[in-house]
ZABA-951025 format. One record per residue (C-alpha): residue in three letters; x, y, z. Coordinates in steps of 0.1 Angstrom, whole numbers, padded with zeros to 4 digits, always signed. Example, Ala and Ser with C-alpha at 12.3 -4.5 7.8 and 13.67 -1.06 7.14 Angstrom:
<atoms>
ALA+0123-0045+0078SER+0137-0011+0071
</atoms>
This chain:
<atoms>
MET+0263-0085-0712THR+0227-0105-0725ALA+0192-0081-0725ASN+0183-0110-0699ALA+0206-0105-0672ALA+0177-0103-0642GLU+0193-0112-0613PHE+0170-0114-0581LYS+0186-0118-0544LEU+0178-0126-0510LYS+0195-0140-0482GLY+0220-0158-0502ILE+0198-0169-0526THR+0201-0155-0563VAL+0174-0162-0590SER+0184-0155-0624ASN+0170-0158-0662PRO+0140-0160-0651HIS+0111-0164-0679LEU+0080-0173-0689VAL+0071-0190-0717VAL+0030-0193-0727PHE+0014-0212-0751GLY-0011-0192-0776LYS-0017-0154-0774ASN-0051-0157-0750ALA-0029-0184-0730LYS-0050-0197-0701SER-0015-0216-0689GLY+0018-0211-0689ALA+0052-0219-0672GLY+0077-0203-0657TYR+0117-0210-0660LEU+0145-0200-0636VAL+0177-0210-0623ILE+0181-0204-0580SER+0217-0204-0569ASN+0222-0210-0531LYS+0252-0201-0512ASN+0241-0210-0479SER+0257-0239-0470ASP+0219-0256-0456PRO+0200-0265-0482ILE+0168-0241-0493ILE+0132-0252-0496LEU+0108-0233-0521LYS+0074-0238-0508LYS+0053-0219-0533ALA+0049-0194-0558THR+0021-0169-0559VAL+0008-0145-0588LYS-0016-0123-0594PHE-0027-0132-0629GLY-0038-0168-0622LYS-0027-0194-0601ALA+0010-0212-0595MET+0023-0243-0585LEU+0056-0261-0586HIS+0057-0292-0611GLU+0080-0314-0627THR+0073-0333-0659ASP+0077-0370-0653VAL+0082-0391-0679ASP+0070-0429-0679LYS+0089-0460-0697LYS+0064-0455-0726GLY+0079-0421-0731VAL+0043-0402-0720ALA+0055-0367-0698LYS+0028-0363-0670MET+0025-0331-0649LYS+0032-0340-0611HIS+0029-0313-0585LEU+0053-0303-0560LYS+0045-0297-0522SER+0080-0277-0519ILE+0118-0274-0542VAL+0148-0283-0524VAL+0179-0265-0537PRO+0210-0278-0519GLY+0234-0259-0499ASN+0261-0245-0526GLY+0240-0252-0551LEU+0220-0246-0576LEU+0186-0261-0595LYS+0175-0250-0629LEU+0138-0251-0636GLU+0135-0260-0672PRO+0116-0273-0697GLY+0114-0310-0692GLY+0120-0306-0657ILE+0110-0288-0621HIS+0090-0254-0632ILE+0061-0231-0621MET+0029-0242-0638PHE+0004-0210-0644THR-0030-0219-0647ASN-0063-0199-0650ILE-0044-0168-0665SER-0067-0139-0667ILE-0044-0115-0685GLU-0032-0114-0722PHE+0006-0115-0721ASP+0031-0090-0737GLU+0069-0089-0744SER+0072-0056-0735LEU+0063-0061-0697LYS+0075-0082-0669TYR+0053-0102-0646PRO+0057-0102-0608VAL+0062-0138-0594THR+0061-0143-0551LEU+0086-0172-0544ILE+0085-0184-0509PHE+0110-0197-0492GLU+0105-0214-0460GLU+0128-0198-0433HIS+0139-0172-0460GLY+0102-0156-0467PRO+0093-0137-0500LEU+0116-0133-0527ASP+0099-0111-0554ILE+0111-0118-0591GLN+0099-0107-0625LEU+0094-0130-0655LYS+0100-0115-0690LEU+0079-0132-0714LYS+0096-0154-0742SER+0082-0168-0772ALA+0089-0195-0793LYS+0090-0175-0825LYS+0114-0149-0806SER+0138-0176-0798GLN+0140-0191-0832LYS+0142-0155-0848ALA+0173-0143-0827HIS+0187-0177-0830LYS+0188-0174-0868HIS+0196-0132-0861LYS+0229-0144-0844HIS+0236-0169-0865GLY+0240-0146-0895HIS+0272-0124-0874GLY+0305-0126-0876HIS+0303-0149-0915SER+0303-0132-0945HIS+0281-0148-0968LYS+0269-0134-0999HIS+0234-0126-1011ASP+0220-0125-1051HIS+0201-0093-1048
</atoms>
């Protein structure tokens, strides 16, 4: 069982692995990533996300022919019927701007996702720092292998 196995459910919709990445300790912007599963036969539409710590917008990273990444604001996101949509780096994500707080890895941050015809779903994002991911990777790498170290 992973430590980040948080799931939030609403009328056939499941949001899993919600996390937040901010750029620097006193960041004014960041991005939210998660997976939305839709067990309904019809597509569902995520209209918007709201937060108390700043402004949240639905965005997609659009890379042009020259390889330049630009953020494209989305009015809504469609999750296919009996399907899922991953909000991930380099793709669709929730962009947070005008951040008014300093984030702490021990806390969770509430976000409300507003679905057309399904209403609001309150989720909590856990802060994930780039440094922590690298450390966790190195840490996991050492288990299950016998390495000799000179002390």
